N, C-alpha and C positions, 0 to 999 in steps of 0.2 A: 885209395887216387884215382881221381879221375883227369882221361889226356885231353885239354879243349884243342878246337884251331877254333881263333880269335881272325876274323876275315875283314878288312876289310883297307882302307888309304885314298892317299892322294892327300887331300889335302886335309889341314892340322882337324876338320870339325870335321872330319871320320879316325883319322890318327888318336886323337884325345883321348875319346872316352873312351876308343880300344887301351890303352896303356891306362887307362884310370879301372879299368875291370882285373887285366892284366897283373895290376899288379895287388887290387885288392885278393885275387886268386892266386896269388903267393903270400901273401901275408896272412888269410887265410888256411892254405889249406897250404904247409909246408907240401907235404907226400906226391902232392898234385905238380901235373908237368904239361904248362903253356904253349904254343903251339901257334905264330902269326903269319897268316900270309896276306901275300900284299905288290907288286906290284915295285920291276924295279925306278920308274920316274918318282913313284910320287913320296912323298914327305918320311913316307916310309921304312924308306932305305934307308935314311940317315940317324929318326930318334929309335928306332925301336934297338935298332945293336945298343944303344946308347945308355938305351934300360938293362939292359944285359937279356934280353928274347931271343929266342932264337926267330929268324923271318925266312917263313920261305916263301920263295918267288913265283911269279905266272907272268904268264904278255901280257901286258897293257891294251883290255878289251870293247874298249870303248860301241856301243849300240852305234851297232850303222843310222845314220840320219837322213842318207840319199841311194837310191839304188846305182851304184857304179863297184870299183873291182871286188876293193873291199868290202863289198857288203854279198858278191859272188865272197868271196873267200871267208866271212866273216862263222857259219855253221864249220867249216869245215877248223878253223881254229877253236872255236868253244866247245866244241868234239873232244879236242887234244887239251886244251883247257882241264875238260872236268877227267876227263879221264888221265892226267895225270894227280888232281888232286884223291881222285881215286880210292886211287895207289898212295899218299899219301896216308890217308885214313886209315884203310885192312892193314900199313905194314906197320905205323904206329900206333895202332888199335883205340884211333882217336874214337868218342865214347859221344861228344857233343860239338856243337860247333853256331858259331858266335859272327851273325854277320854286323855290319855297318854299317851297308851302304859304299860307293866306291867302290872301283873295276871288279875288282877281288871279288866282292860279298858272290854275283850273280853266280857262277861255275858255280861256288861251293855249297847254293843255299842244289842245284842241281847234282851234286855231285855227291854233298850228305841226301840224299832223298834216293839218288841208287842206291849210297852205300847201305843204304838204311838206318839210319842216323841221323835222331833229330834235331835239329836244326832252331833256335830262335835270335828272330830281328832283334835288333836296339836302331830305332828313326829318331836320327838325331833333329834334322826338320818339320817342322808344322807345314808343308808343305811334300809329302813323303817322293823320296825319286826313284825312278825306273823301279831297277833291280830291286828294295823292299817291296814296293804294291805287285810288284809278279811273283815275289816268293812265300811271302804273310799266310795266301792260302794258302799254304801248302808245312807252313812251320807249325813247329808245337806250342809256341809264343811268342807275342811282337809285345815288346816297351817300348816306348816314348819318351819322349823331353817335355814335349806339351798334351797337354788333356786336350787342347782343337784337335792335332791332328785325325787323321779319320783314317784308319786300316783294320779291314779284321784283327779280331784276340786281342785288340790295341788296348794295355798296361799302360798306367800310367809312372814312370816309374823313375822323369827327371831322369835328369843329362849325367850319367859316371861324368865324378868331376878328379882332377886328377891329387894324387897325395897332399900335392904338396900344397894346391889351392882346398881343402878340406886343410887342411891344415894351419894353411893363413888366414882364413874365417875366421877359428878358434883363438886365435896367440900372434896374429901380424902386428911390429913394432909398424908403426909410419918411420920414426927417426932414422930406426938406423935398415930400414930398407930403402928408403932414402939415398943417409950413406955410403952402401952396400951397393945403387948402382950411379954414384958417381954426383946423386944431388945436392943443393943445399937442404939440407935437414927445417931451416925453417923457415923455406919460402912454399907456398902454394903452388899444387904440383897437378900439370894437364898430363894423363897418359892419349896417345892418341896413334891408334894400332889400323891397320886395313886388316885385318890377317895375313896368310904366311904368304899369299901373291904379292901383297900390298895395294892401294888401292888409289888411283892416277889422279881422283881429283877431291880430295881426304888429301891425301900429300902436296899438293900444289898450292895448297887458299893457305896450312898448319904454316910450308917455308913461305908464302906467301907474306903470313902474319906472326911472321919469328921477331919483327922488331913491335908489331902494337902490343903481342903478347908481355914480354919484355920492359917495355915499358910503362905496362901494368901491372906490373910485381909477381908476373908469373913465368916461372919456368918449366919447361915442355920435353916427356922423355917421349918422343916419338921414334915407335918403330916402323917402320918404312914397306916392308915385307920384299920378297927375295926380283918381284919382278921392278923396282924400284931404278932410274938414276941418279937417285941425292945420295952422295953420299956421305958414308958418318961422319959426323960431329963430337966432340967432349966439349961444349964450353959452359961457362958457368950457368949460362939460362939456356940451353938444349941442346940434353945428351939423342942423340939418331943411333938408329944400328938399322941393320937389316932384317934382324931375328933378336928375339932376345926369350931362350933356353928357361930365364929363369921368373917368367906371370902371374906366380903366388907372387914376388917381389916388388913386380911393375904392377900391379894391380893394387899393392897393400900401399904402396908409397906415392899413389896419384889420389887427387881431393875429387875431381870430376873425371872421369870417360866420356875421349870424340873415336868412334865408331863403326865400323861394319857390320851389321847385325847378323852374322853367322853366328847358327847354331850355340856354339862352348864360348863364342862370347859373349854372347845373351844369358848364357848360366853361371859361367861363370862372377859376369859382374853383378850379376842379379845376387846374387849366394853370397856371393862378397859384400852387399850391398853397397857398390862403386855407384854413385849416381851418370848417370850414361847420354851423352849427347849420340843416336844414331843416324844412322845415314845409306839406307839401307845399298846393294849392288845392286843398280835397275840396269839389269840386261836376266834376260832367263823368265823364270815363270814368278817374280816377284817372293818365291820363298822367305824372304831376310823383310820384309816389311810383316807380317807371319810371324817369323820368328818371337821381334821386337812386339809384336802389340799386346800382348796382355801386362810386361812391365811397363807401358806406356799407360797403359787402362788401368793400372793402378797405382800411376803417379812415380812411379821409377826411375822414368827415364823418360824425355821428351826423343819425339824423331823431327830430320826434315828429307824431306827429297834431296838427291846427290846432286840435279839441278841445282839447288837452291844452297846450297854450301859453296860462298863465297869467304871472302875477306869482310865486306858487312856483319854476318851472319858469324864471324868470329869478335868484332866491334860492339855487336850486339846484343848478343843470346850465349855467347861464351864467358866471355869475362862479364858480365853482372852477373851469372850463374856462381862461375866460381868462387867470386865474392862473395855470393851471397848463403854466410854458412848458415845461417836457419830455416834458408832452404832447399841445401844439401842435405840436412840430418832429416828433415822433415823426406827428404827423398831414397838417404839411405834405408831407411824404417820401413819406408814403402818398400822397398825394393829387396828386403830381406824377406816381407813379408808375404809378396808376392810370387819367393821359389823356393826348388824343392831343393835343398842342403847335401842331401845322403844319397842323391841316387845311383853311387855306387853300388852301394851297399844292397838296396831298392831291385837293381836287375842283373848283383849276385846271385843274388835269393829267387828269382824269375828262375835262372839261365838254371841253377840248382831243382830246381820245381820236373824241371822238365824229367832228370833224371830217374835210376831205380831205386827206390831206396836205403837199398845197405851201402846205393856209393853214396848218398845225400849224408851219411851218419857215416865215412870214411872219412876223414880230414885231420 
């Protein structure tokens, strides 16, 4: 029996791989215990308990970006969080910590180091985040989703995929998925998603182009995200929802996706072989463009700048593409070939490799 602490969260990009690994541990090591660590504000506060895993909460502690009152209070708050996690590690006899980035990860790495417990990092993005860059040098092992990611000790494991996505890759049925989502099983289907928080440009463009898509005989499954002002709709040509807890069905139902290029999104769509038009988030360090680069280079996806994605793009790019079955087939094959579909087991094996030999064999 092994006691694991999985730390990370905030957005779906951090929570989904955490949950994928948690599910794999629960399935392959039924005697082991999985504890997760996150914040009350993150998506993990909803999704982790939904999957039946214990969630320990720490204070959300973004790294200070300017010299203000919060910057002066940060060291004290960080020390408090680290102490809280060290106590958790000691009381629950945690034997390995796995961090996925996000606000909970940096304190978890510091606590693991102080408690002399090995920790493993998984970096989902092509450009690593600050917590994982700082933690990588002292980590027992580092797994990365993309081969281009530059971190010390990096091993390309791919992205841990949720069990329902893995199952959909093997046995999804497009017609039944459409019926379950309230879509017409016989109509070409466009999946639109801007990630867990939503994407203003994508949402507004697709809303404005709804009539054009309908006239072209295309139905839309539009997942707007939590920050969207667009209301939910269930109509013959448009199903619009803020969240979709069954992304396996959403992906299986679609012929083409328009999406942000978050790491989880890129890896899930690629592994499934769903042709995609990626519209990377234009703010930040440009990580989403790098996330999509491999799939685009392989011919499994197309990339368009956020500023260029408008109703004309829908008319001139999206509609012709979803109507071209030969091109969609070519893109499906290219996407699958360029993607890793067994990232969950690869990461689990990497984590198990840092445990003492007697624990590795006690499943």
